[in-house]
N, C-alpha and C positions, 0 to 999 in steps of 0.2 A: 338598281330599281326604285323609282320613287314611294317614298312613302305615304299611305293612304291619306286622304283629306279629311282635316276633319268635321265631321257633321253640327253646323253651328246650330241647325235646327233646333235639336236640342233646348238650345238654350232660350228658345223662345216658346217653349210648352205651354199651356195653360197654366201647371200649374207652379210653373216657374216665374210668370205673368200676374200672378195672385200674391209670388213673395216679395217682387216689386214693389204691386201694387204697399201690398203691408210696411215694407221698409219707404215708402215716401210717407204713405198715411199716418205711419208712428211720428216721424221725423215732423210732421203737420203740428198733430196732437201733442206732443210734445214739449214741440215749441212755446204752442201758448200757456202748457203748465210751466215752463220756464221763466218767461215774460209778465206772467198773472201777478205771482207776490209782490216784484218789485213797480210793475204798474201800479199796485193798489198801495205801495209804502210812497211812491214817489208823485203819481200823478192824482191819487184819489185821498193821500192823507190818511190811509189805517195802517193797521198793524198786524199782529200775527193775528188777532181774531177774526178781523176781517178775513180776511185770506181763507183761515183757515172754515169760516164760514160758505166762500166763495167756492171752494174744493169739496165742502161737507154735501152743497145743497146739490151744486151739479152731480155729485157722486150719489144721491138719492134719485135724481131725477133719473140718472141714468141708470142707475139700479130695477128702478118700478117703470121702465117703459123698456127694458131685455124684458122683464120679466111678463111684463102683458103680453107684449109683441110674440113672447114664444109660442101663445095661442094661434097664430093667425098668419107669424112670417113663412112656417114651409110651404103654404100652399100659392105663393106665386110661382107661376113657371118656370122665370129664369131668377133661381135667389140673388144673383149679383144685381139685380134693378134694386136690393137695398140697398146695395154699396153704395150704389149711385145716388140715390135719393139720401143717406148718411151725410158722403160729404156734401155734395153737394149745402145740406144747410148746415154743416159745420162752418164751412168756409166764411157763408154768407153772415151767420152771425158770428163770429168769433172777430170777424176781420173789420166788424160794424162799432169793437169796442171804444179805438182810438177817436170815436168821435164824440164824446161823451164823456164828463165830467163826475155826473152823479153816483154814487153808489148801488144804489137799488138797480138805479138801470145796467148797469156794467155786470152788473152779479144776475139779472137777469137774461143778460146776453151772453155770460161765458155758462150760464145753468145750458141754456137752450143749444147752445154750440155744441157741447160735450155729450148732450141728450140723444142729437142726432148723430150722434156715433155710435150710437145703441141699435140702430139700424145696419150700419157699415160692416162690425166686426162681427158678429156672429154668421153673417152671409160667406166673408171670404175664408173663415176655420170651415164653415160645412161647406163648400165647394173642395177644398181639399180633402177634407173628410169622407169624401164621395167614394174617394177612389176604393173596392175591397177588398183587397189584401194585406192584412194588418202590417206589415213587412214595409209595402208599398205605402201605406195611406201613413205611416210613422216619418218616412222619409220624406211625404209632400209636406205633414205640419210640421218636421222639422225646417225643410225650410223656409215655411209662411213665417214661424216664430223666430228663428235667424233674422227675417227681414225687418219683421217687428222692433225685433230689440234692437238690432243694430241702430235700424230707424231712431228709435227713443236715445240713441247716444250719440247721435248726427244730427237730430232736431235741436238737443240742449246747446249742441258745441258749437252750434252756428248760432243761436238764438241771443245766448247772452251777451256774445261779445258786438252781436246787432244792436240790444236793446241800450248796450253802452255807446254806440253810437248815436243812436235814435230810438226812443222807445216805439217808432212806428213802424221801424224795420220787420222786426219779428212779424207784424202781421201782412207785410208783403211779400217775405218767406212762407207762409203758412197758404196764403191765398195761388201763389204759385206751383205748390206740391200740389194741392187740390186739385186742380188745373190736371196738371199732368197725371194723378190720381183718375182720375173720371176721362182721360182718353184712352191710359189703359182700359180700363174698364168695357170697353167700347170692340173692344177687341176680341175679348175671350167670350167663345161659344158656350152653348150651354152646357150644365153637366152632365145632364142625361146622355146627350149627343158624343160627350168627350168619354163619356165612363164607363158608357156602356149598364147592361145589367148583372149580375155578378152570377157564373155558373154556379152549379149544384155543386159542384166536388169543393169550390173554393167554401161555400156558406157550411157545408159540412165539416171541413178540417177545422175552421175558425169556432167552433162553436162551443168545445171550453175554454177557450182564448176570450170567447165574450162574455161566458157567463161568468168568469172570472174579474172582469173589467166592472161588472155591473155591479158585483160587491165592492169593489171600492171606489167607484165614482161619487156617495155621497161623503167620504173622506176626504180622501183630493180637494171635494168641491168647499170642507172644511180648511182643507192648507190654502187652496189660495184666499178664502175670506180669510185667512190669518196676512198674509205675505199682501194684500191690499189695504190691512190697517197699516202695517208696516209703510206703504207706500202713501197711502195718505196722510201720515204722518214728516214722510221729508219731502212731502208737497206742505205743508202746512207750520210745521214746526220748523225746521231745520232751515229754510229759508231766515226765517227770522233772529234765531238763533244764530247764526251765521254772520248776518244784518249785523247784531248785536257785540257779537265780538270781533268783528274789523272795527265796526264807528268804536272798542276801545282800544284798539291797537294790540290786540291780543293774539291775532292770530298766528300759530309756529305752521316750521315745515315739517317740523318731526317733538323732539321735547326740547329743544334749547331752550336754554337760558331767557336769554332777550328774545324777544320777537321778531320775526324779519319782517324789515318795514317794507319792502316790496309787497309783497301777500296781502298786505292791511289794505286794500282800493279793490272798487270793482267786486263788489259784491256778487253779480250777479254772473259776472265770469265766472267765481270763483264756484259757485254752484252749480254753473253749468259741468267743471267740472268733476262732481261728483257726481251728478245725472249721468257722466259719459261712464264713467268707472261702472255704476249699476247697469246702462244698457250694454257693454260689451260683456260683463258677467254674463246675464243673461243667454247673448247669445251665445258665447261659450259653451252654453250647460245645453242649450238648444241643440248646436251640433252634437255635442256627445248624445245626449240622448234620438237624435233622431236617426242614429246609426247604430242603435242597440238595442239587444230587448236583457237585457241583464237586470235593470232597474223595473219590470213590466212587473207588478202585482207584489211587491216589495217594500215594507211599511216600516220597513229599517232603513232606505235610502230618505222617506222624508220627514222620521226622526229626527236625524242624523242631522242637517241642513234646516232644520227648524231651531232647533238646539242651538246650533253657532247662530243663527240670526239673533233670537233673543240675547245673547252675547253680547252682537254688534250692538242692535237697539239701547242695550244699557251705556254702552259704552258713550253711541251719540250723544246721550247724556251730557255728558263730564271731558271731554278730549278738545283740545283748542289744537290739538293737532289737523293740517290739513290732509296730509297723506294718513291716519287712520282714520280721519273720516271717509277718505275714500275706499280703504279697505273693507271699513261697512258696511257703506252703499255697495262694493260689490259682492258682499254673501246677502247683503237683500234681494240683489239683481238674482242669485243665484239661488236660493230660495224662492220666488217669486218664478222662476225659470222651471225647478223641479214641477214644483207646485200646480202653474199652469198649464205643462206640460201635459201633466198627468191629468188632471181634472179634463183637457181637451181630447186628448187620446180617448180616455175611457168614456166620453160623450158617445164618442163617435160607433162604440160599438154596434149602437141599435139602429140601423141608416134609416128607418122609417121614423124615427124621434131625433134625427143628429139635429137640424137643424133647431128644432124647440129647446134642443140642450146645450145647442152651442148661445142659446140666447138667453139660456139659462145660467149660464157659466159667468155672461157678460152681468147676469145679474146680479153676480154673487161678487163679482169685483168691484162693479157698483156698491154691493151691502158694503164692503170694508173698506173701500173706500171712503164713504158713509163716514163712520163707527172710526179710520183714522184721521180723515180731515177735520171733523167736528168734534170728537172724543179729545182729540189732542188741544185742539184751539182751546177748548174750556178749562179742561185743566190745566193749563199753564196759564192760560187767565185769572185761573183760583190760586194755584199751587206753585208758579213757577214756570219760566219755561223747560227746565230739564225734568220737572215730575215727573211726563207720563214716562217719558222715554225709561226710567228706573223702574215701572209696572211693570213692562213688556214682557218679562222672563217669569210673571205669574199667567199674563194672560195665555202666554206661550203654551206654557205648562198645561193648563185649562183646555186650548184645544188639541192639545198632542191627545189626552185622556179620552175627550170626545172623539178621535177621529180611531181609536183601538176600540170602543166601543160600539161604536158603528159597523166599522168590517167585524166584528166578532157576531153580532146581529145578523147582520147581510148574511152571512157566513153559513149561517144557522140556517137561516130562513130559505137559503138555495138550497141546501143538501136535506133540506123537507120536503120542498115541491122538488125533488129530483128519487124520492125515495118512494 
């Protein structure tokens, strides 16, 4: 008896295509973030302060656009049309950067490019969040999150070495990836046609789950904000610290007495290794969270990973080991994975507000990047490149206290409304 032929059509269902789009677009965006600091150092003659300002100002633009757009993006007949606009705008603005050598022009282009992505990401997350059954929705969201997180590993892995070959090559890569994204977007049907309307029994079964999700949403947004402070720091301060360590010939593999000569070169490539570790850790966390419900509405999960991240950020301030740095980046990526999946999943509980909440979630991402980028740059400029890393355990402790308070307040409010 011949075995049945596999049905490959399921591999190309719309949620999976959106996940592939997330991979490609994330690879493009993180390629820009990988190339930017070294473009600032080598082509514009700037330092950590300028790179931090680029990262911080774009985060401000991203956050403001996400928050403002949350009021109107859900009105579009097809939400993915915003994804097309964001992808095109990002490609045009960021790929113009190599044409200029003026810091203000390049900073404006970088900010405009990343601001345009504030239209794309909420559209992608809102589309897969249209699934009515929570377990299926978690799987779809897990696929998208795995897509963009592995893309965030693949982008730096390619962009770092390409930059070493020629500083313009990462921008060519970005253009090709964005063109592929826009072609795929044209093939995806409207979410209303694909997912349909939720049955009454499904809405009744998920009522308690959705109520609990509402109680945890603000806390999860706090976690996402803190996670992106760390991400902003990795983009603004870590590249400069790594560049300084390599320039001094002090980069180690682990804890050996003498520095490894072969490691102390090509700082952009070394940084791409760290960014890849961060992206792979995120992908692993998304894979786990998308396939189980054990983490739903459990505050202890957020506390544990945030505490480990505080230790990782402190360690980045004094280690000279590339392996230890990679482990720290992996913890930061795992923390981002838990926080972002939680806030995205809880935000999809209300179908009428899912697109606007996806936009708000991206606004929180931008605000965290703003604090991490500019805050770390200013602190590094005034107190030394290591100083802001040492302060992160205090920041994370304050965030955890705020999260706990929000959960208690929201639970009490929900109980009062149902009595």
